[in-house]
PyMOL Python script that loads the backbone (N, CA, C, O; Angstrom):
from pymol import cmd

cmd.read_pdbstr("""\
ATOM      1  N   MET A   1      43.398  76.163   6.956  1.00  0.00           N
ATOM      2  CA  MET A   1      44.388  75.164   7.445  1.00  0.00           C
ATOM      3  C   MET A   1      44.692  75.287   8.863  1.00  0.00           C
ATOM      4  O   MET A   1      44.964  76.409   9.289  1.00  0.00           O
ATOM      5  N   ARG A   2      44.683  74.262   9.675  1.00  0.00           N
ATOM      6  CA  ARG A   2      44.828  74.309  11.031  1.00  0.00           C
ATOM      7  C   ARG A   2      46.327  73.621  11.392  1.00  0.00           C
ATOM      8  O   ARG A   2      46.632  72.486  11.026  1.00  0.00           O
ATOM      9  N   ILE A   3      47.119  74.417  12.095  1.00  0.00           N
ATOM     10  CA  ILE A   3      48.460  73.968  12.427  1.00  0.00           C
ATOM     11  C   ILE A   3      48.511  73.534  13.960  1.00  0.00           C
ATOM     12  O   ILE A   3      48.123  74.393  14.751  1.00  0.00           O
ATOM     13  N   GLU A   4      48.884  72.471  14.419  1.00  0.00           N
ATOM     14  CA  GLU A   4      49.069  72.109  15.751  1.00  0.00           C
ATOM     15  C   GLU A   4      50.496  72.090  16.226  1.00  0.00           C
ATOM     16  O   GLU A   4      51.355  71.396  15.682  1.00  0.00           O
ATOM     17  N   VAL A   5      50.703  72.799  17.161  1.00  0.00           N
ATOM     18  CA  VAL A   5      52.088  73.002  17.690  1.00  0.00           C
ATOM     19  C   VAL A   5      52.239  72.256  19.049  1.00  0.00           C
ATOM     20  O   VAL A   5      51.566  72.646  20.004  1.00  0.00           O
ATOM     21  N   LYS A   6      53.051  71.251  19.176  1.00  0.00           N
ATOM     22  CA  LYS A   6      53.301  70.624  20.442  1.00  0.00           C
ATOM     23  C   LYS A   6      54.755  71.013  20.926  1.00  0.00           C
ATOM     24  O   LYS A   6      55.741  71.062  20.191  1.00  0.00           O
ATOM     25  N   LYS A   7      54.731  71.266  22.205  1.00  0.00           N
ATOM     26  CA  LYS A   7      56.038  71.756  22.876  1.00  0.00           C
ATOM     27  C   LYS A   7      56.863  70.532  23.111  1.00  0.00           C
ATOM     28  O   LYS A   7      56.419  69.488  23.589  1.00  0.00           O
ATOM     29  N   ASN A   8      58.167  70.752  22.718  1.00  0.00           N
ATOM     30  CA  ASN A   8      59.108  69.679  23.003  1.00  0.00           C
ATOM     31  C   ASN A   8      59.543  69.795  24.460  1.00  0.00           C
ATOM     32  O   ASN A   8      60.006  70.847  24.901  1.00  0.00           O
ATOM     33  N   ILE A   9      59.388  68.704  25.196  1.00  0.00           N
ATOM     34  CA  ILE A   9      59.610  68.665  26.566  1.00  0.00           C
ATOM     35  C   ILE A   9      60.907  67.924  26.822  1.00  0.00           C
ATOM     36  O   ILE A   9      60.985  66.741  26.492  1.00  0.00           O
ATOM     37  N   HIS A  10      61.924  68.544  27.385  1.00  0.00           N
ATOM     38  CA  HIS A  10      63.050  67.797  27.861  1.00  0.00           C
ATOM     39  C   HIS A  10      63.646  68.601  28.977  1.00  0.00           C
ATOM     40  O   HIS A  10      63.543  69.827  28.980  1.00  0.00           O
ATOM     41  N   PHE A  11      64.291  67.916  29.964  1.00  0.00           N
ATOM     42  CA  PHE A  11      64.752  68.475  31.185  1.00  0.00           C
ATOM     43  C   PHE A  11      65.775  67.544  31.831  1.00  0.00           C
ATOM     44  O   PHE A  11      65.803  66.337  31.593  1.00  0.00           O
ATOM     45  N   THR A  12      66.606  68.160  32.652  1.00  0.00           N
ATOM     46  CA  THR A  12      67.722  67.376  33.348  1.00  0.00           C
ATOM     47  C   THR A  12      67.564  67.519  34.845  1.00  0.00           C
ATOM     48  O   THR A  12      67.272  68.626  35.299  1.00  0.00           O
ATOM     49  N   LYS A  13      67.721  66.564  35.581  1.00  0.00           N
ATOM     50  CA  LYS A  13      67.656  66.617  37.004  1.00  0.00           C
ATOM     51  C   LYS A  13      68.770  65.899  37.619  1.00  0.00           C
ATOM     52  O   LYS A  13      69.183  64.870  37.085  1.00  0.00           O
ATOM     53  N   LEU A  14      69.325  66.376  38.761  1.00  0.00           N
ATOM     54  CA  LEU A  14      70.292  65.670  39.584  1.00  0.00           C
ATOM     55  C   LEU A  14      69.673  64.865  40.658  1.00  0.00           C
ATOM     56  O   LEU A  14      68.931  65.402  41.481  1.00  0.00           O
ATOM     57  N   VAL A  15      69.958  63.529  40.690  1.00  0.00           N
ATOM     58  CA  VAL A  15      69.500  62.722  41.690  1.00  0.00           C
ATOM     59  C   VAL A  15      70.563  61.979  42.392  1.00  0.00           C
ATOM     60  O   VAL A  15      71.488  61.469  41.759  1.00  0.00           O
ATOM     61  N   LYS A  16      70.463  61.891  43.756  1.00  0.00           N
ATOM     62  CA  LYS A  16      71.453  61.286  44.547  1.00  0.00           C
ATOM     63  C   LYS A  16      71.310  59.764  44.462  1.00  0.00           C
ATOM     64  O   LYS A  16      70.230  59.220  44.692  1.00  0.00           O
ATOM     65  N   VAL A  17      72.489  59.036  44.104  1.00  0.00           N
ATOM     66  CA  VAL A  17      72.432  57.663  43.915  1.00  0.00           C
ATOM     67  C   VAL A  17      73.667  57.151  44.491  1.00  0.00           C
ATOM     68  O   VAL A  17      74.749  57.496  44.016  1.00  0.00           O
ATOM     69  N   ASN A  18      73.579  56.272  45.581  1.00  0.00           N
ATOM     70  CA  ASN A  18      74.626  55.644  46.239  1.00  0.00           C
ATOM     71  C   ASN A  18      75.588  56.747  46.760  1.00  0.00           C
ATOM     72  O   ASN A  18      76.807  56.598  46.675  1.00  0.00           O
ATOM     73  N   GLY A  19      75.022  57.856  47.301  1.00  0.00           N
ATOM     74  CA  GLY A  19      75.883  58.927  47.848  1.00  0.00           C
ATOM     75  C   GLY A  19      76.460  59.896  46.893  1.00  0.00           C
ATOM     76  O   GLY A  19      77.166  60.819  47.299  1.00  0.00           O
ATOM     77  N   ARG A  20      76.193  59.726  45.649  1.00  0.00           N
ATOM     78  CA  ARG A  20      76.782  60.614  44.551  1.00  0.00           C
ATOM     79  C   ARG A  20      75.541  61.158  43.743  1.00  0.00           C
ATOM     80  O   ARG A  20      74.501  60.526  43.562  1.00  0.00           O
ATOM     81  N   LEU A  21      75.809  62.410  43.293  1.00  0.00           N
ATOM     82  CA  LEU A  21      74.761  62.999  42.430  1.00  0.00           C
ATOM     83  C   LEU A  21      75.028  62.610  41.056  1.00  0.00           C
ATOM     84  O   LEU A  21      76.170  62.679  40.602  1.00  0.00           O
ATOM     85  N   LYS A  22      73.935  62.163  40.293  1.00  0.00           N
ATOM     86  CA  LYS A  22      73.987  61.675  38.893  1.00  0.00           C
ATOM     87  C   LYS A  22      72.997  62.564  38.084  1.00  0.00           C
ATOM     88  O   LYS A  22      71.928  62.917  38.582  1.00  0.00           O
ATOM     89  N   GLU A  23      73.358  62.901  36.885  1.00  0.00           N
ATOM     90  CA  GLU A  23      72.573  63.728  35.994  1.00  0.00           C
ATOM     91  C   GLU A  23      71.710  62.791  35.116  1.00  0.00           C
ATOM     92  O   GLU A  23      72.185  61.950  34.352  1.00  0.00           O
ATOM     93  N   PHE A  24      70.416  63.020  35.302  1.00  0.00           N
ATOM     94  CA  PHE A  24      69.424  62.251  34.556  1.00  0.00           C
ATOM     95  C   PHE A  24      68.782  63.145  33.529  1.00  0.00           C
ATOM     96  O   PHE A  24      68.247  64.190  33.899  1.00  0.00           O
ATOM     97  N   ASN A  25      68.803  62.791  32.245  1.00  0.00           N
ATOM     98  CA  ASN A  25      68.186  63.596  31.188  1.00  0.00           C
ATOM     99  C   ASN A  25      66.889  62.991  30.768  1.00  0.00           C
ATOM    100  O   ASN A  25      66.888  61.815  30.404  1.00  0.00           O
ATOM    101  N   PHE A  26      65.737  63.716  30.785  1.00  0.00           N
ATOM    102  CA  PHE A  26      64.412  63.194  30.478  1.00  0.00           C
ATOM    103  C   PHE A  26      63.993  63.913  29.214  1.00  0.00           C
ATOM    104  O   PHE A  26      64.216  65.116  29.077  1.00  0.00           O
ATOM    105  N   ARG A  27      63.364  63.158  28.250  1.00  0.00           N
ATOM    106  CA  ARG A  27      62.747  63.642  26.980  1.00  0.00           C
ATOM    107  C   ARG A  27      61.498  63.077  26.644  1.00  0.00           C
ATOM    108  O   ARG A  27      61.418  61.862  26.460  1.00  0.00           O
ATOM    109  N   LYS A  28      60.475  63.843  26.537  1.00  0.00           N
ATOM    110  CA  LYS A  28      59.140  63.354  26.167  1.00  0.00           C
ATOM    111  C   LYS A  28      59.092  63.034  24.642  1.00  0.00           C
ATOM    112  O   LYS A  28      59.485  63.844  23.801  1.00  0.00           O
ATOM    113  N   LEU A  29      58.639  61.931  24.365  1.00  0.00           N
ATOM    114  CA  LEU A  29      58.504  61.505  22.953  1.00  0.00           C
ATOM    115  C   LEU A  29      57.129  61.961  22.418  1.00  0.00           C
ATOM    116  O   LEU A  29      56.169  62.056  23.182  1.00  0.00           O
ATOM    117  N   GLY A  30      57.047  62.218  21.218  1.00  0.00           N
ATOM    118  CA  GLY A  30      55.882  62.727  20.479  1.00  0.00           C
ATOM    119  C   GLY A  30      55.372  61.693  19.487  1.00  0.00           C
ATOM    120  O   GLY A  30      55.855  60.564  19.406  1.00  0.00           O
ATOM    121  N   GLY A  31      54.396  62.128  18.757  1.00  0.00           N
ATOM    122  CA  GLY A  31      53.820  61.159  17.706  1.00  0.00           C
ATOM    123  C   GLY A  31      53.252  59.960  18.178  1.00  0.00           C
ATOM    124  O   GLY A  31      52.462  59.998  19.121  1.00  0.00           O
ATOM    125  N   SER A  32      53.570  58.867  17.619  1.00  0.00           N
ATOM    126  CA  SER A  32      52.819  57.505  18.063  1.00  0.00           C
ATOM    127  C   SER A  32      53.318  57.133  19.429  1.00  0.00           C
ATOM    128  O   SER A  32      52.631  56.384  20.124  1.00  0.00           O
ATOM    129  N   ASN A  33      54.503  57.616  19.880  1.00  0.00           N
ATOM    130  CA  ASN A  33      54.994  57.438  21.207  1.00  0.00           C
ATOM    131  C   ASN A  33      54.699  58.542  22.242  1.00  0.00           C
ATOM    132  O   ASN A  33      55.491  58.878  23.122  1.00  0.00           O
ATOM    133  N   GLU A  34      53.543  59.040  22.054  1.00  0.00           N
ATOM    134  CA  GLU A  34      53.150  60.282  22.951  1.00  0.00           C
ATOM    135  C   GLU A  34      53.319  60.036  24.378  1.00  0.00           C
ATOM    136  O   GLU A  34      53.813  60.950  25.038  1.00  0.00           O
ATOM    137  N   GLY A  35      52.980  58.917  24.984  1.00  0.00           N
ATOM    138  CA  GLY A  35      52.911  58.749  26.408  1.00  0.00           C
ATOM    139  C   GLY A  35      54.265  58.211  26.938  1.00  0.00           C
ATOM    140  O   GLY A  35      54.285  57.610  28.013  1.00  0.00           O
ATOM    141  N   LEU A  36      55.290  58.388  26.289  1.00  0.00           N
ATOM    142  CA  LEU A  36      56.643  57.940  26.814  1.00  0.00           C
ATOM    143  C   LEU A  36      57.649  58.949  27.013  1.00  0.00           C
ATOM    144  O   LEU A  36      57.679  59.969  26.324  1.00  0.00           O
ATOM    145  N   PHE A  37      58.509  58.693  27.969  1.00  0.00           N
ATOM    146  CA  PHE A  37      59.650  59.459  28.213  1.00  0.00           C
ATOM    147  C   PHE A  37      60.808  58.643  27.993  1.00  0.00           C
ATOM    148  O   PHE A  37      60.780  57.478  28.390  1.00  0.00           O
ATOM    149  N   THR A  38      61.952  59.155  27.339  1.00  0.00           N
ATOM    150  CA  THR A  38      63.198  58.488  27.391  1.00  0.00           C
ATOM    151  C   THR A  38      64.156  59.040  28.536  1.00  0.00           C
ATOM    152  O   THR A  38      64.149  60.251  28.756  1.00  0.00           O
ATOM    153  N   VAL A  39      64.820  58.361  29.130  1.00  0.00           N
ATOM    154  CA  VAL A  39      65.728  58.786  30.147  1.00  0.00           C
ATOM    155  C   VAL A  39      67.156  58.261  30.017  1.00  0.00           C
ATOM    156  O   VAL A  39      67.377  57.067  29.814  1.00  0.00           O
ATOM    157  N   ASP A  40      68.138  59.192  30.138  1.00  0.00           N
ATOM    158  CA  ASP A  40      69.496  58.607  29.959  1.00  0.00           C
ATOM    159  C   ASP A  40      70.310  59.140  31.046  1.00  0.00           C
ATOM    160  O   ASP A  40      70.079  60.251  31.525  1.00  0.00           O
ATOM    161  N   VAL A  41      71.315  58.336  31.477  1.00  0.00           N
ATOM    162  CA  VAL A  41      72.301  58.679  32.586  1.00  0.00           C
ATOM    163  C   VAL A  41      73.567  57.945  32.278  1.00  0.00           C
ATOM    164  O   VAL A  41      73.571  56.939  31.570  1.00  0.00           O
ATOM    165  N   SER A  42      74.610  58.443  32.800  1.00  0.00           N
ATOM    166  CA  SER A  42      75.833  57.586  32.582  1.00  0.00           C
ATOM    167  C   SER A  42      76.282  56.890  33.882  1.00  0.00           C
ATOM    168  O   SER A  42      76.193  57.439  34.981  1.00  0.00           O
ATOM    169  N   ASP A  43      76.763  55.662  33.693  1.00  0.00           N
ATOM    170  CA  ASP A  43      77.267  54.888  34.842  1.00  0.00           C
ATOM    171  C   ASP A  43      78.642  55.436  35.334  1.00  0.00           C
ATOM    172  O   ASP A  43      79.134  56.441  34.821  1.00  0.00           O
ATOM    173  N   ASP A  44      79.235  54.762  36.321  1.00  0.00           N
ATOM    174  CA  ASP A  44      80.527  55.137  36.848  1.00  0.00           C
ATOM    175  C   ASP A  44      81.594  55.026  35.802  1.00  0.00           C
ATOM    176  O   ASP A  44      82.629  55.664  35.992  1.00  0.00           O
ATOM    177  N   ARG A  45      81.484  54.365  34.826  1.00  0.00           N
ATOM    178  CA  ARG A  45      82.526  54.106  33.668  1.00  0.00           C
ATOM    179  C   ARG A  45      82.313  55.041  32.581  1.00  0.00           C
ATOM    180  O   ARG A  45      83.090  55.070  31.626  1.00  0.00           O
ATOM    181  N   GLY A  46      81.200  55.890  32.677  1.00  0.00           N
ATOM    182  CA  GLY A  46      80.930  56.804  31.466  1.00  0.00           C
ATOM    183  C   GLY A  46      80.072  56.275  30.426  1.00  0.00           C
ATOM    184  O   GLY A  46      79.781  56.978  29.458  1.00  0.00           O
ATOM    185  N   ASN A  47      79.600  54.968  30.564  1.00  0.00           N
ATOM    186  CA  ASN A  47      78.738  54.294  29.634  1.00  0.00           C
ATOM    187  C   ASN A  47      77.361  54.898  29.858  1.00  0.00           C
ATOM    188  O   ASN A  47      76.939  55.075  31.001  1.00  0.00           O
ATOM    189  N   ARG A  48      76.575  55.254  28.651  1.00  0.00           N
ATOM    190  CA  ARG A  48      75.225  55.784  28.726  1.00  0.00           C
ATOM    191  C   ARG A  48      74.237  54.630  28.976  1.00  0.00           C
ATOM    192  O   ARG A  48      74.305  53.588  28.322  1.00  0.00           O
ATOM    193  N   ILE A  49      73.370  54.825  29.881  1.00  0.00           N
ATOM    194  CA  ILE A  49      72.249  53.889  30.170  1.00  0.00           C
ATOM    195  C   ILE A  49      70.957  54.600  29.700  1.00  0.00           C
ATOM    196  O   ILE A  49      70.664  55.701  30.168  1.00  0.00           O
ATOM    197  N   LEU A  50      70.218  54.012  28.823  1.00  0.00           N
ATOM    198  CA  LEU A  50      69.025  54.507  28.239  1.00  0.00           C
ATOM    199  C   LEU A  50      67.911  53.703  28.564  1.00  0.00           C
ATOM    200  O   LEU A  50      68.000  52.478  28.481  1.00  0.00           O
ATOM    201  N   PHE A  51      66.766  54.316  28.962  1.00  0.00           N
ATOM    202  CA  PHE A  51      65.574  53.500  29.301  1.00  0.00           C
ATOM    203  C   PHE A  51      64.380  54.400  29.042  1.00  0.00           C
ATOM    204  O   PHE A  51      64.459  55.622  28.909  1.00  0.00           O
ATOM    205  N   ARG A  52      63.277  53.689  28.982  1.00  0.00           N
ATOM    206  CA  ARG A  52      61.907  54.397  28.650  1.00  0.00           C
ATOM    207  C   ARG A  52      61.014  54.243  29.848  1.00  0.00           C
ATOM    208  O   ARG A  52      61.041  53.218  30.529  1.00  0.00           O
ATOM    209  N   MET A  53      60.157  55.343  30.128  1.00  0.00           N
ATOM    210  CA  MET A  53      59.192  55.227  31.076  1.00  0.00           C
ATOM    211  C   MET A  53      57.841  55.505  30.409  1.00  0.00           C
ATOM    212  O   MET A  53      57.730  56.327  29.499  1.00  0.00           O
ATOM    213  N   GLN A  54      56.832  54.798  30.889  1.00  0.00           N
ATOM    214  CA  GLN A  54      55.487  54.899  30.324  1.00  0.00           C
ATOM    215  C   GLN A  54      54.554  55.145  31.507  1.00  0.00           C
ATOM    216  O   GLN A  54      54.780  54.627  32.601  1.00  0.00           O
ATOM    217  N   LYS A  55      53.478  55.958  31.277  1.00  0.00           N
ATOM    218  CA  LYS A  55      52.452  56.164  32.365  1.00  0.00           C
ATOM    219  C   LYS A  55      51.403  55.018  32.346  1.00  0.00           C
ATOM    220  O   LYS A  55      50.791  54.700  31.326  1.00  0.00           O
ATOM    221  N   GLU A  56      51.250  54.439  33.532  1.00  0.00           N
ATOM    222  CA  GLU A  56      50.314  53.289  33.575  1.00  0.00           C
ATOM    223  C   GLU A  56      49.581  53.596  34.907  1.00  0.00           C
ATOM    224  O   GLU A  56      50.203  53.698  35.965  1.00  0.00           O
ATOM    225  N   SER A  57      48.232  53.741  34.817  1.00  0.00           N
ATOM    226  CA  SER A  57      47.397  53.975  36.007  1.00  0.00           C
ATOM    227  C   SER A  57      47.885  55.211  36.765  1.00  0.00           C
ATOM    228  O   SER A  57      48.013  55.163  37.989  1.00  0.00           O
ATOM    229  N   ASP A  58      48.154  56.288  36.085  1.00  0.00           N
ATOM    230  CA  ASP A  58      48.642  57.490  36.719  1.00  0.00           C
ATOM    231  C   ASP A  58      49.915  57.460  37.351  1.00  0.00           C
ATOM    232  O   ASP A  58      50.179  58.348  38.162  1.00  0.00           O
ATOM    233  N   ILE A  59      50.855  56.447  37.066  1.00  0.00           N
ATOM    234  CA  ILE A  59      52.178  56.331  37.602  1.00  0.00           C
ATOM    235  C   ILE A  59      53.110  56.058  36.525  1.00  0.00           C
ATOM    236  O   ILE A  59      52.818  55.179  35.714  1.00  0.00           O
ATOM    237  N   TRP A  60      54.250  56.736  36.414  1.00  0.00           N
ATOM    238  CA  TRP A  60      55.162  56.632  35.445  1.00  0.00           C
ATOM    239  C   TRP A  60      56.103  55.431  35.937  1.00  0.00           C
ATOM    240  O   TRP A  60      56.718  55.449  37.003  1.00  0.00           O
ATOM    241  N   LYS A  61      56.125  54.407  35.025  1.00  0.00           N
ATOM    242  CA  LYS A  61      56.825  53.160  35.331  1.00  0.00           C
ATOM    243  C   LYS A  61      57.971  52.928  34.269  1.00  0.00           C
ATOM    244  O   LYS A  61      57.782  53.194  33.082  1.00  0.00           O
ATOM    245  N   ILE A  62      59.104  52.451  34.714  1.00  0.00           N
ATOM    246  CA  ILE A  62      60.187  51.989  33.778  1.00  0.00           C
ATOM    247  C   ILE A  62      59.682  50.724  33.032  1.00  0.00           C
ATOM    248  O   ILE A  62      59.244  49.736  33.620  1.00  0.00           O
ATOM    249  N   LEU A  63      59.787  50.848  31.626  1.00  0.00           N
ATOM    250  CA  LEU A  63      59.452  49.682  30.825  1.00  0.00           C
ATOM    251  C   LEU A  63      60.446  48.558  30.997  1.00  0.00           C
ATOM    252  O   LEU A  63      61.650  48.804  31.072  1.00  0.00           O
ATOM    253  N   PRO A  64      59.928  47.233  31.067  1.00  0.00           N
ATOM    254  CA  PRO A  64      60.851  46.184  31.337  1.00  0.00           C
ATOM    255  C   PRO A  64      61.982  46.050  30.532  1.00  0.00           C
ATOM    256  O   PRO A  64      61.884  45.941  29.310  1.00  0.00           O
ATOM    257  N   GLN A  65      63.147  46.048  31.179  1.00  0.00           N
ATOM    258  CA  GLN A  65      64.460  45.822  30.405  1.00  0.00           C
ATOM    259  C   GLN A  65      65.506  45.633  31.442  1.00  0.00           C
ATOM    260  O   GLN A  65      65.294  45.889  32.627  1.00  0.00           O
ATOM    261  N   GLN A  66      66.619  45.191  30.995  1.00  0.00           N
ATOM    262  CA  GLN A  66      67.758  44.956  31.939  1.00  0.00           C
ATOM    263  C   GLN A  66      68.487  46.183  32.329  1.00  0.00           C
ATOM    264  O   GLN A  66      69.219  46.764  31.527  1.00  0.00           O
ATOM    265  N   LEU A  67      68.303  46.594  33.556  1.00  0.00           N
ATOM    266  CA  LEU A  67      68.858  47.870  34.059  1.00  0.00           C
ATOM    267  C   LEU A  67      69.603  47.611  35.367  1.00  0.00           C
ATOM    268  O   LEU A  67      69.289  46.640  36.055  1.00  0.00           O
ATOM    269  N   PRO A  68      70.585  48.449  35.736  1.00  0.00           N
ATOM    270  CA  PRO A  68      71.193  48.371  37.018  1.00  0.00           C
ATOM    271  C   PRO A  68      70.298  48.539  38.199  1.00  0.00           C
ATOM    272  O   PRO A  68      69.324  49.282  38.069  1.00  0.00           O
ATOM    273  N   THR A  69      70.509  47.948  39.314  1.00  0.00           N
ATOM    274  CA  THR A  69      69.654  48.025  40.502  1.00  0.00           C
ATOM    275  C   THR A  69      69.400  49.449  40.883  1.00  0.00           C
ATOM    276  O   THR A  69      68.296  49.816  41.288  1.00  0.00           O
ATOM    277  N   TRP A  70      70.529  50.332  40.737  1.00  0.00           N
ATOM    278  CA  TRP A  70      70.458  51.600  41.331  1.00  0.00           C
ATOM    279  C   TRP A  70      69.520  52.544  40.359  1.00  0.00           C
ATOM    280  O   TRP A  70      69.095  53.635  40.741  1.00  0.00           O
ATOM    281  N   VAL A  71      69.278  52.051  39.194  1.00  0.00           N
ATOM    282  CA  VAL A  71      68.258  52.692  38.351  1.00  0.00           C
ATOM    283  C   VAL A  71      66.896  52.488  38.776  1.00  0.00           C
ATOM    284  O   VAL A  71      66.107  53.418  38.938  1.00  0.00           O
ATOM    285  N   MET A  72      66.591  51.147  38.974  1.00  0.00           N
ATOM    286  CA  MET A  72      65.344  50.595  39.310  1.00  0.00           C
ATOM    287  C   MET A  72      64.879  51.122  40.620  1.00  0.00           C
ATOM    288  O   MET A  72      63.680  51.374  40.745  1.00  0.00           O
ATOM    289  N   GLU A  73      65.711  51.319  41.624  1.00  0.00           N
ATOM    290  CA  GLU A  73      65.415  51.703  42.838  1.00  0.00           C
ATOM    291  C   GLU A  73      64.857  53.114  42.904  1.00  0.00           C
ATOM    292  O   GLU A  73      64.221  53.523  43.875  1.00  0.00           O
ATOM    293  N   LYS A  74      65.131  53.855  41.803  1.00  0.00           N
ATOM    294  CA  LYS A  74      64.738  55.279  41.779  1.00  0.00           C
ATOM    295  C   LYS A  74      63.531  55.597  40.955  1.00  0.00           C
ATOM    296  O   LYS A  74      63.285  56.748  40.595  1.00  0.00           O
ATOM    297  N   GLU A  75      62.738  54.509  40.642  1.00  0.00           N
ATOM    298  CA  GLU A  75      61.609  54.655  39.730  1.00  0.00           C
ATOM    299  C   GLU A  75      60.554  55.678  40.289  1.00  0.00           C
ATOM    300  O   GLU A  75      60.049  56.519  39.545  1.00  0.00           O
ATOM    301  N   SER A  76      60.248  55.582  41.585  1.00  0.00           N
ATOM    302  CA  SER A  76      59.341  56.403  42.129  1.00  0.00           C
ATOM    303  C   SER A  76      59.700  57.989  42.227  1.00  0.00           C
ATOM    304  O   SER A  76      58.893  58.917  42.260  1.00  0.00           O
ATOM    305  N   THR A  77      61.162  58.061  42.265  1.00  0.00           N
ATOM    306  CA  THR A  77      61.743  59.413  42.275  1.00  0.00           C
ATOM    307  C   THR A  77      61.601  59.919  40.768  1.00  0.00           C
ATOM    308  O   THR A  77      61.339  61.098  40.533  1.00  0.00           O
ATOM    309  N   PHE A  78      61.757  59.125  39.917  1.00  0.00           N
ATOM    310  CA  PHE A  78      61.570  59.529  38.415  1.00  0.00           C
ATOM    311  C   PHE A  78      60.135  60.026  38.218  1.00  0.00           C
ATOM    312  O   PHE A  78      59.908  61.096  37.653  1.00  0.00           O
ATOM    313  N   HIS A  79      59.145  59.207  38.707  1.00  0.00           N
ATOM    314  CA  HIS A  79      57.775  59.601  38.553  1.00  0.00           C
ATOM    315  C   HIS A  79      57.591  60.913  39.129  1.00  0.00           C
ATOM    316  O   HIS A  79      57.009  61.763  38.457  1.00  0.00           O
ATOM    317  N   ASP A  80      58.020  61.191  40.309  1.00  0.00           N
ATOM    318  CA  ASP A  80      57.870  62.501  40.986  1.00  0.00           C
ATOM    319  C   ASP A  80      58.397  63.657  40.170  1.00  0.00           C
ATOM    320  O   ASP A  80      57.770  64.713  40.085  1.00  0.00           O
ATOM    321  N   LEU A  81      59.634  63.434  39.530  1.00  0.00           N
ATOM    322  CA  LEU A  81      60.366  64.450  38.813  1.00  0.00           C
ATOM    323  C   LEU A  81      59.567  64.702  37.551  1.00  0.00           C
ATOM    324  O   LEU A  81      59.427  65.860  37.156  1.00  0.00           O
ATOM    325  N   ILE A  82      59.021  63.648  36.879  1.00  0.00           N
ATOM    326  CA  ILE A  82      58.248  63.876  35.675  1.00  0.00           C
ATOM    327  C   ILE A  82      56.991  64.703  35.977  1.00  0.00           C
ATOM    328  O   ILE A  82      56.692  65.710  35.334  1.00  0.00           O
ATOM    329  N   GLU A  83      56.282  64.216  36.989  1.00  0.00           N
ATOM    330  CA  GLU A  83      55.032  64.969  37.357  1.00  0.00           C
ATOM    331  C   GLU A  83      55.296  66.289  37.653  1.00  0.00           C
ATOM    332  O   GLU A  83      54.540  67.150  37.204  1.00  0.00           O
ATOM    333  N   GLU A  84      56.324  66.618  38.392  1.00  0.00           N
ATOM    334  CA  GLU A  84      56.696  68.053  38.797  1.00  0.00           C
ATOM    335  C   GLU A  84      56.889  68.843  37.560  1.00  0.00           C
ATOM    336  O   GLU A  84      56.298  69.914  37.426  1.00  0.00           O
ATOM    337  N   GLU A  85      57.678  68.382  36.651  1.00  0.00           N
ATOM    338  CA  GLU A  85      57.981  69.096  35.499  1.00  0.00           C
ATOM    339  C   GLU A  85      56.671  69.386  34.555  1.00  0.00           C
ATOM    340  O   GLU A  85      56.496  70.461  33.981  1.00  0.00           O
ATOM    341  N   LEU A  86      55.871  68.386  34.488  1.00  0.00           N
ATOM    342  CA  LEU A  86      54.697  68.575  33.596  1.00  0.00           C
ATOM    343  C   LEU A  86      53.686  69.545  34.376  1.00  0.00           C
ATOM    344  O   LEU A  86      52.934  70.274  33.729  1.00  0.00           O
ATOM    345  N   ARG A  87      53.681  69.541  35.614  1.00  0.00           N
ATOM    346  CA  ARG A  87      52.799  70.572  36.401  1.00  0.00           C
ATOM    347  C   ARG A  87      53.265  71.905  36.183  1.00  0.00           C
ATOM    348  O   ARG A  87      52.448  72.825  36.166  1.00  0.00           O
ATOM    349  N   SER A  88      54.595  72.134  35.999  1.00  0.00           N
ATOM    350  CA  SER A  88      55.234  73.432  35.974  1.00  0.00           C
ATOM    351  C   SER A  88      54.937  74.102  34.556  1.00  0.00           C
ATOM    352  O   SER A  88      55.166  75.300  34.390  1.00  0.00           O
ATOM    353  N   MET A  89      54.484  73.396  33.660  1.00  0.00           N
ATOM    354  CA  MET A  89      54.338  73.922  32.189  1.00  0.00           C
ATOM    355  C   MET A  89      53.096  74.566  32.020  1.00  0.00           C
ATOM    356  O   MET A  89      52.794  75.048  30.928  1.00  0.00           O
TER     357      MET A  89
END
""", "prot")
cmd.dss("prot")
cmd.show_as("cartoon", "prot")
cmd.util.cbc("prot")
cmd.orient("prot")
C-alpha cells in the first residue's frame, strides 16, 4: 500500500498598502483545487476580504471577483510572495 503525503502550505506576510502594513494570510488548496491559493486580509473596518489566486502561464493571478482597488494593485506583489515561499520549501 502506498501512502502519499502532501505538505499543508500556509503562510502570513505583511504588505504595505496605502502607507500601512496589512497582514495577508495565504493557504494553498489541495485535492481538486491543487493549483489555487486562498488569500485573506481585513479591511480598515475589520471585515475579512477573501479571494483566490490561480497560476496562469507561470504567473499567479487573482481570479475575477469584486475586490477593493488596493487589493488588485498588489497582484504582482502577491505573485512574488507566493513564488518566494514555494522556492523556500
